[in-house]
N, C-alpha and C positions, 0 to 999 in steps of 0.2 A: 347443909341445913343452915349453918350460921351465916353463910353468905346471902341466902335468901332473906333471912331476918334483917340483915344489914341493908339489903336493897330496899325492903319495904319500910325500914326505919329512916333511911336516907335516900329517898327516891331521886331527889334533884341531883345528887352527886353522880349517879349513873346516867341520868339524862344528859348532864353536862359532858360527861366522858364520851357519850355517844356523839354529841355535837362536835366535840374536839376531834374525834376520829374523822367525821365528815369534812372538817376544815383542814386537818393536817394531811389527809390523803392526797388531795390535788397538789399540794406543795411538794410532797415526796415524789409523786408521779412525774411532775415537771422536772425535778432535779435528778431523777434516776435515768441512766442511759437506756435508750431503746434500741434493740437490735433483733436480728433474726434468731440468734442462738445465744445462750450464755457464754461468758468468756471461757475459752478452753485454755487454761493456764498450765500448759506443759512447757517446762523451761527448756529452751533451745538457744544455743549460741551459734551464729553463722559466721564463718571466716572466709573471706574472698581474697585470693592471691592473684596477681596479674603480672604476666611476663609476655608482652606482645611478641608474637612471631614464633614462639617455641611450640613444637608439636605436642599433642596430648601424650604421646608415648614418652617423650623426654620429660615432660612435666610430671607424669605419674611416677617415674623413677627418681627424679631429682627433687621434687617438691612434695607431692601428695604423701608418698610412703614415709619419708623421714618425719614429716610434720605430724602425721597420725601417730607414729611411735612416740614422739615427744609429748603429745597430748595425753596419751595413756599413762605417762609417767608423772606429768606435772599438774594434771587437772583431776579433782576429786569428783566422786558421785556421777561418773559417766555411765549412762545406760547403754548407749551404742553410738557409733560414729558413722555418718554417711558422707561420701565424697563423690563429687562429679568433676572429672578432668576434661576440659575442652581445649580448643586451640587458643593458647595464650591465657587461659583462665583456669583456676582451681577453686571450687566451692566446697568447703568442708562444713558440715552441720554436726554439732556436738549435742546430742540428746541427753539430757540429765535425768537423774532419778526424780520422781515427783516431789520429794521432800527437799531437794537441793536448793541452795540459794543462788539465784540467777546473778546477783551482784558479785558474789564470791567467785562464781564460775567465770564471769566476764573478766574479772581481774586476773584470774589464773590463766585464762586463754591469752590475754594480752601479754602476760609475762612469758608464757611459752613461745609466743610469736617473736618477741624481742630476742629471746634466747636462740631461736632458730635462724634469725635473719642473717647472721654472719656465716652460717653453714650452708645456706641455700645459694643457688647460682648468683654470681655478682651482677649487680644492676637490677635485681628484682625489687619491685616496689613494696613498701610496708603494707600489711594486709588491712582490709576494711572489716571491722568486727562490729556486728549488729546483733541485737536480740531478735529472735524469730518467733513468730506465733502462728498458729493455724488460722486465727481470725484475721491475720493481715493479708487480706485478699483485695483485688481491684473492686472498687465500688462505683467508680466513675472514670470514663475515658474522655479526654479532651482532644479532639482532632483539630490541628492547626493547618490552615490552607489560606491561600490568598492569590488573587489574580496579579500577575507580574512579580511575585515574590519567588525567589529560587529556594531550593531545598536547604541551601546553606544559610540563607537569611531566616527561614522558618526555624531551623535548629537553633540559630543564635537567639531569636526572640523567645523560644521556648525555654532554653537553658538559662539565659541571663536576665530575662525580664519577667516572664510569667511564673516560672517555678519558684524563684526566691520570695515572691509575694504570697503564693498559695501555701507554702510550707508554714506560714504563720497561723494557719487555721488549727485550732486545738484538735489533736488526734489524727491529723492528716499526715500521710507519708507519701512523698513523691520521689520515685527514682528519677534518674536522668531521662531525657527525652528519647523516645524510640524513633528511628528513621532520620531522614534528613542527612546533611553532610556537615561534618565537623570541620570548621575552618582551621587551616594550618599552613604555615610557610613550608612549601615542599621543594626539595632539591632533586631534580630529575637528572640522573647521571647518563652520560653518553658513553656506552661501552667502547665504541670504536675510537673516540677521542682519548679515553683513558689508556687504551692499548697503545695508541700512537705516541703518547707522552711517557709511557712506561710507568703508569700509576695504577693503583688499585683503589677500590672503594674505601678501604680502611684509611688510605692517605687523606682522602677528602674528609672522612669522619674525624680523624685526628686534628686536621687543620681547623675544622669547625669547633671542636671541643676546646682547643687551645686559644683560639682567637675570637670566639664569641662567648665571652665570660662576663658575668655580672659581678662586679666588685665594688665595695664601698669606697668612696673617695673622701669621706669625712667633710670637714669644713675648714675654711681659711679665714682668719681674722685680719682684715686690712683696714687700718684706720679705726673708725668708730663702728664699722659694720662687720658682720660675720656672714660669709657666703658659703652656700653649699657647693661642693666640688664634685663635678660629674666626670667620670672617666670615659674615654672613647673606646673601651674594651669590648663593647657590644654594639654592633651596627644597628641603627634605628630604621634603616630603609632596605628594601629588596636590593637596590643597587649596591648598597654597602656590603651586603652578604655576598653578592656576585664578585666584589673586588677583593675578597679575602685571598691572600696568597697561600698556595699549597706547598710548592717546592720549587727550588731553582734547578733547572736541568740545562746543561751545556751553556751556562752563563745567562740563560733566559728564565725569568720568573713565570711560573704557571699559576694562573688564578682560577678561582672556582668557575668563572664565566667561560673559561676555555674548555672545560670538560663536563659542564653541567648547565642546566637551566634552572634558575631560582624563580618560583612563581608563588603568588598568593592563591592557594588552592585549598584542597581538603584531603584528609587522610583517606586511604582506600575504603570504600563503602562496604560494610558487611551487614547492614540492616536497612531495609526499605519498608516504608509504611505507605499504604495506599487506601484511600477511601473512595469506594465506587469507581475504581480505576484511575483516580487522580493521585499523584504522589503528594505526600505531605509529611507531617510530624505528629507524633502521638505522645501525649502526657497521660500517664496512668496515675490515678489517685487511689491510694490504699488507706486503710484505717489501721491505727495501732490497736492492739488486742483489746484494751479496755474502753476504747472510745465508742461512741454511738454512731452507727452508720447514718442515721437520719440527720444528726447534728453536723457531721462532717460534710455531707453532701449539701446541706442547707448553707453552711458557711462558705463552701467553695462557690456555689452558684450565686450566692449573695455578693461575693467579692469580685466576681468576673466583670460586672459593668465598670467598676473602678479600674480594674486592670486594663480593660479594653480602651479606656479613655486615654491611657498613656501610650498606646500602640498605634501604628499606622492604620488608617481607616480601611485599607485593603485587606488587612489581616482578619481572618474569620476564625473564631473559636467555636467549635461545634461539640456540645456534650453528647456522648455516646455511651450506651450501656449503663444507664443510671439504675443501680441496684436498690436505691432508696425507694423507688416505685414498687419494686417487688417486696421489699421489707414492709413497707407501709400497707400494701395490699394483704400480705400474709397476716400481719397483726390485726388489721381491720377485720379480716375474715374470722379470726379467732374470737375477737371481741364481739362481733355480730352474732356468732353462734352462741356465745355465752349469754348475751342479752336475750336471744330467742329462747334458750334453755330456761333462763330465769323467768321469762314471761309465761312460758308454758307451765312451768312449775307452779307459779302463782295461780294461774287459771285452774290447774288441777286441784290445788289446795282449796280454792274457792268452790270448785265443783263438789268436792267431797265433804268439806266442812259446812258449806252452806251459809257461812257468816263472813261478811266483808271485814268485820272488825278483827276477827282472828287472822284473816288473810293479810290485813295491813301489818299486824304484829310480825308475822312470819316474813313478809316482804321487806320489812325494815331490818330484821336480824340477818338476812342473807347478805345484802350488800355491805353491812357493817362487818361481818365476818371476813368477807373478801377484801375490803379496804384495810382491815387490821393486818391481814396476811401480807398485803402489798407494802404496808408501812414497815413491817418487820423485815421483809425481803430487802427493801431499800436500805435499812439500817445495817444489815449484815453484808452489804456490798453486792447483792445480786442485781441483775438488770431486768428490765421488762422485755420479755421475748416470748416466742411462741411456746416454749416449754413451760415457763411459769404461768403464762396465760392459759395454756392448755390444762395445767394442773388445777387452776382456779375454775375453769369451765367444767372440769371433771367433778370438782367438789360441789358445784351448785346443787345437784340433785341430792347429794349426801347431807348438805347443810340443813335441808328441810327437816331431817329427822328429829334433831334435838328440840327445836322450837315447836314442831307439830306435836310430838309426844308430850311435851310440857303442857301445852294449851289443852290438848285433849284430856289429859288426866286432871287438870284443874277444873275443866268444865264438868267432868264426871263427879268430882267432889262437890261442885256447886249444885249439881242436880240432886245430890243427896241431902240438900237443905242446909248446908253449912254456910256460915257467914263468909264474906268474900275473902278477908285476910286469912282466916283459918283454912279455907278451901285452897288458897294458894300455897300456904305452908305445908299442908298435908299432901296436896298433889305433887309438890316439888320434892318432898321428902321420900315419897313412895317410889319415885323413878330416879332418884339421885344416883344410887349405886348402879342400877342397870344401864342408865344413860352413860355414866362414866366408863363402865366396862365396854360398852358398845363403841364409844368414841376411841378408846385406846385400841380396841381390836382393829378398827379401820386404820388408825395410824400405824399399827404394827405391820400392816400389809406393805407399807412403803419403806420400812426399815431396811430390807435387803438392798435397796438402791444405794444406801450409803456405803455399802461394801464393794461397789463396782470399782473398776480401775480404768485408766486410760481415758479416751474421749467419751466413752459411755458415762463415766462418773460425772464429768462436767456437764453433760446434757441432761441426765435424769435426776441428779440430786436436787437441782432447783425445782423440778416438777414435784418431787416428793416433799420438799420443804413447803412449797406453796399449799399443798393439800393438808399437811400436818398442821401448819400454823392456822389455816382457815378452820379446821376441825376443832382445835383447842379453843380458838376464839369463839366458835359457835357454842361450844359447851359452856364457856364462862358467861356468854350473853344469855343463854337459856336459864342460867341460875340467877342472873341479875336484872338485865334490861327487860327480858320477856315478862317475868312476874310483875315488874314495875308498870309496864304498859298494860298488862291485864288488869291491874288494880285501877288504872285510870280510864282505860277505853271500855272495858267490859262492865264497869259499875253501872247499875241501873238497867243493863241489857243482858242479865245473866241467862235468862231462859228464852231470849228472843232470837228466832232464826229469821230467814228470809220470809217476808210477807207472802202468803199464798196468792194474793191478788196481783202482785207485781210480776213482771216478766221473769225476773230472777227467781222468784218464789215458785212460779209455775214450772220453770225449767228444772229447778231443784227437785220438786216433787216427781216430775217425770223421770229425771235421772235416777232418783232413789228407787222408783218402781222398776226401772230397767235393770239397775244393779242388783236388786233383790232377785229378779228372775235369773240373772247371770249366776248369782250365788247358789240358787236352787239347782240350776242345771249343772253347775260345777260339783255340787254335793252328790247329785245323782251319778255323774260320770266317775267321781272318785269312788263311790260305793260299788259301781260296776267293776272298776279296776281291782278293787280289793276282793271282790267275789271271784275274779278270774286272775288272781295274782300271778300264777305261774305263766300263763300266756302273755300277760302284760310284761312281766320281767324278762321273758325270753325275747319278746319283740323289741323292747327297749334296749336290751343288750346287743341285739343284732344291729339295730340302728346305730348304736355307738361304734361298733366294730366297722360297719360300712363307712361311717363318717371318717374314720381314721384313714381310709383309702384316699381321701382328698389330699392328704399330705404330699402324695407323689405328683399332684397336678398344681400345687401352689409353689410360687417362686419364693426365694429367700433373699432378703436384703437387709442392710443395716438400717436404712431409712427409706421411706416411700419416695419414689421418683417425683420430680416437680417439673411441670411444663411452664417454663419461664418465658417461652417465645423466643429463645435464642439458643444457638448451638455453635460449638467451636470445632472446626475441621482442621486436622493436622495433615499436612502434605509433606512427604519425604521422598525426594528424588534420589537418583543415584549418588553415592558418596563422591564428594569432590566436585559436584555440579557448581558452576559459577552462579553468583547471585543474580546476574542478569538473565541466565537461563531459567533459574527458579522463578523469577518474576514472570517470564514468558509462560511457564507452565501454569502459574496461578491465573493468568489471563484465560487460558483454555478451561481450567477448572471452573472459573467464574461463569463462563458461558454455559457450562452444563448446569450450574446452580440456577442461573436465571431461566434456563429451559425447564427445570424441574419444579421451580417455585413460581406460582403465579405473581404477576407484577404487582397486583393490589395487596398481596400479602407480604411482599418483601420491602423492608424499610431501608436497610443499608448493608453493605458488605465491606468489611474492614480486613485488610491484609497486613500481617506483620511478618516480614520475610527476613530470614537470616538471623545471625547472632547479634544481640544488642552491643553497643559500643562499651557500655560500662558494666563492670562485674557486679555492681549493686543491682542493676536490672536483672542480671542472671540469678542473683540470690533470691529475689522475690518472684522470679518467673516460675510458673507451673506448666509451661508449654512443652517441656521435653525437647527443646531445640538443641541440636548438637553441632550445627554447622550451617554454611550458606545454602545447603541443599534442602533445608527445612523451611517450612512456612506455616503460619497459623492463620486460618480464615475464620473470622467471627461474623456470623450471619444473624441479623436481628429481624424478627418477623413483626408484623402488625399486632400490637398488643390487644386490639379490640376484636379482630376476627382473623383467625388463621387455623389451618388444619393442625391436628396434634403434631407437635415437633417430632415425636418419636416415629411418626409415619415417614416424615422426610428423611430422618436419619437412617431408618431401615432401607428405604428406597435407594439412598445414595450409597449405602454400604454395598448394595448389589450392583449398581450401575457404574460407579466410578472406576473400579478395577477393570471393567470391560473397556471403558474409554481410554484408560491410561495403563496399559500393562507395564509391569516393572516399577510402578510408583506405589509407595505405601501410603495408605490412608487409615486414619483412626480418629475417633471423636473423643474430645476431652471434656471435663466438667466445665460448664459454661455459666451456670447460675451460682449464686453465693452460697446456697445450701450445700451443693455437691463439692464446691471448692473448699469450704471449711471442713466438711466431714472427711475429705481425702487428705487433709493435712499437708497440702502442698504437692501431692503426687499428681503426675500428669494424666493418670488414667485410674478409673475406679477399681480396676483389678491390679 
């Protein structure tokens, strides 16, 4: 009651506060990250070990198992450990307890890695340690291609020119390039020549290690100048490497050129990327857990023209799989539905109250409550996403209650002949406690969400917060701003409804007559039900029991499926298949895809074949690739018109095994929603 008196005594204070909310809300909205989901802050530290050439069996016994044992001893608050051992790579993910400090865990994992380094096989590289998040998923792919440019050149441009510039975008994470050929000076040994000279490959290796050494030469002070001294311990040309002596046999010196060929080539290719059948290079742009998908994609696309200006004109950068379009469409859809709900609510209020002044008061209080909730969400670190917006859309209908009940009761007191201020005070006092209890009851419904754990907690707590903050703001506004607006807007119009001669007045009278007939019919139906209560109760109970039978026909899922117009097909050939043969298999699979999908619905087909070169890429990858016999095919459909993606997936599940017996096919999460909810798993199951 005291707050209503204060509002009537200091009306301009609360009007100014309302204006401040309208001004502050756009600022907060622009500064708050926008994404598809709230940040899923489950602490995970990923460790990637690399020992090129060692088999998975050897790595599992000599690296993975000892390292996992060390982690359980030296790292605190471990929930569980997951490891993947591949050819030459070991990926260990340490999942921490929800309350654990990620910084402390990172330091402890680094210390454990240093401790284990000397106990692991000699020559193993130090591990790459990164913080992992479920929200760190690909949001944009950049395909590199160019007429006259080789795969080696494309890889060089992607790794050394494009990637270093794009990583400067706030929130962007770019693993190394996929595909292409990594330039390297290769020494191709001639087994017959080695055998004729009585040498082994280790002799060549030792000669290169001893005579191709980078050593500091220091400086020399001669006269008034000081010169840098460069030693000739490391050849600077291919010819110089060829002239390195290996061993003296029977008085004759054997050089590298006698038993091997030194060439400017590339390391054996284990990863091929193709776009619509043409080989190229792929740069995958991910976002860090707390960054905004929209801002990261906007920053990358905005920087690309400047990046392209420093590259050859023949190099073409093609954006593929822009998830920002999907995020923007999802959020726009939620906002659109919320606006429709608010509009229909306002029309319903106008229809029942028959007063545009009362409708204006309610129409002002609803957006103020929503904007207040958004401001609070931004201040406590939440993002604007489909969950928070969904909560606000859910609250739109509920927010009407406080203001509507307040106005209706005030009008009832005015109709009793009371003076305006007294009617406002009495009307507000009479409903203060019931309205407060009603608001708390609605808020309590969402309290159990705060006790959820895991991914569900991070998804549904923001939704609950959005509804609770909006409800509390609505109650406070109904005690302050609503009485103030009634005092100014309704004064002089206390007993005036819509004029009978106007269109609104005639419609209102007709609606009231129709509603009165509805109430009469409902009263008669209710009376009939009470007269035959046993029959009605039995029929209603039978209806409820029969309805429970629908449970057996309804599917169960964590989140509704989304048709993003894209799907990822994983192809796995026989174990040990060469990457060239896997590429040939993908050609045949693509032919089937083009046969099944109409040309006007198909936008692009992107192949990512084999294991990536870098263990960083393997860390971020969710493809489930385990060797050169694996391939991932990303199919993008026309976003404007295409048949449901699930239909194509179902048809391909049936047809592909018939075309390719012995080849394993499965579909992976392709859209950003499924990838985040699966937390890096390659399959929903």
